[in-house]
C-alpha positions as CSV (number, residue, x, y, z in Angstrom):
1,M,-35.9,10.1,-8.7
2,K,-33.3,10.9,-6.2
3,N,-31.3,13.6,-7.6
4,P,-27.8,12.2,-8.4
5,I,-26.1,14.2,-6.1
6,E,-26.9,12.7,-2.9
7,H,-24.6,9.4,-4.1
8,L,-22.0,11.5,-4.2
9,N,-19.7,9.8,-1.8
10,K,-17.1,12.8,0.3
11,V,-14.2,10.6,0.7
12,F,-13.7,10.5,-3.1
13,D,-14.1,14.9,-3.2
14,S,-10.2,15.0,-3.3
15,R,-8.4,14.6,-6.3
16,I,-5.5,12.7,-4.9
17,R,-8.2,9.9,-3.8
18,L,-10.3,9.6,-6.8
19,G,-6.6,9.5,-8.4
20,I,-6.0,6.5,-5.9
21,M,-8.8,4.7,-6.2
22,S,-8.7,5.2,-10.3
23,A,-5.7,3.8,-10.3
24,L,-6.5,0.8,-7.6
25,M,-9.9,-0.3,-9.7
26,V,-7.8,-0.7,-13.1
27,N,-4.5,-2.8,-11.7
28,E,-4.9,-6.0,-8.9
29,S,-2.9,-3.6,-6.7
30,V,0.0,-0.8,-6.8
31,N,2.4,-0.2,-4.4
32,F,3.3,3.3,-2.5
33,N,6.2,4.3,-4.8
34,E,3.8,3.7,-7.9
35,L,0.5,5.4,-6.7
36,K,3.3,8.4,-5.9
37,E,4.7,8.8,-9.4
38,L,1.2,8.2,-11.0
39,I,-1.0,11.1,-8.6
40,D,2.2,13.2,-8.3
41,A,1.9,13.5,-4.5
42,T,4.2,13.9,-1.6
43,D,4.7,11.5,1.0
44,G,2.8,12.6,3.7
45,N,0.1,14.0,1.5
46,L,-0.7,10.2,0.1
47,A,-0.4,8.7,3.2
48,T,-2.8,10.5,4.7
49,H,-5.2,10.1,1.9
50,L,-4.6,6.5,2.0
51,K,-5.3,6.3,5.8
52,T,-8.6,7.6,4.8
53,L,-9.3,5.5,2.6
54,E,-8.0,2.6,4.3
55,E,-10.5,4.0,7.6
56,H,-13.5,3.6,5.5
57,H,-12.2,0.3,4.3
58,F,-12.3,1.1,0.8
59,I,-8.7,-0.5,0.5
60,K,-6.7,-2.7,1.9
61,V,-2.8,-2.7,2.6
62,Q,-0.6,-5.3,2.6
63,K,3.7,-4.7,4.4
64,G,6.2,-6.8,3.3
65,F,9.6,-6.5,1.8
66,I,11.5,-6.8,-0.7
67,G,15.1,-7.6,0.1
68,R,15.8,-5.4,2.5
69,K,12.7,-2.4,2.0
70,T,9.6,-2.2,2.8
71,N,7.4,-2.6,0.4
72,T,3.5,-1.3,1.0
73,V,1.0,-2.6,-1.4
74,Y,-2.8,-1.6,-1.9
75,S,-5.5,-3.5,-3.7
76,V,-9.4,-1.8,-3.7
77,T,-11.6,-3.9,-1.8
78,K,-15.2,-4.9,-2.4
79,A,-16.8,-2.5,0.0
80,G,-14.5,0.4,-1.7
81,E,-15.1,-0.9,-5.4
82,K,-18.7,-0.8,-4.8
83,A,-18.7,2.8,-3.8
84,F,-16.0,4.1,-6.1
85,K,-18.6,2.7,-8.9
86,I,-21.8,4.4,-7.1
87,H,-20.3,7.6,-7.4
88,L,-18.9,7.3,-10.7
89,E,-22.0,6.5,-11.9
90,A,-24.1,9.6,-9.7
91,L,-20.9,11.8,-11.4
92,E,-22.7,11.2,-15.0
93,K,-26.1,11.0,-14.2
94,M,-25.4,14.8,-13.1
95,I,-23.1,15.4,-16.1
96,R,-25.9,13.6,-18.3
97,S,-28.7,15.5,-16.9
98,I,-26.7,18.8,-17.6
99,G,-26.4,18.3,-21.0
């Protein structure tokens, strides 16, 4: 049997990216400001992590407007959902094997 640590995804090593993915797994979509508030990150820091997740095709981005203000909304992709679930299962197996 493979060591569960081999199933951990380096993309999810960051606290910010874990927070983004967790928020998107339980919500259909979340806008930038809501994510910023949930995760307590600066604009630049959050944007950098969102870009990484987007580049890995784990999230999709929809830009639009509410009145004259831009509104950027994020949602998890099928690939992102699958990768995150595998990551969480590996964490659970690691925790169970220690206890």
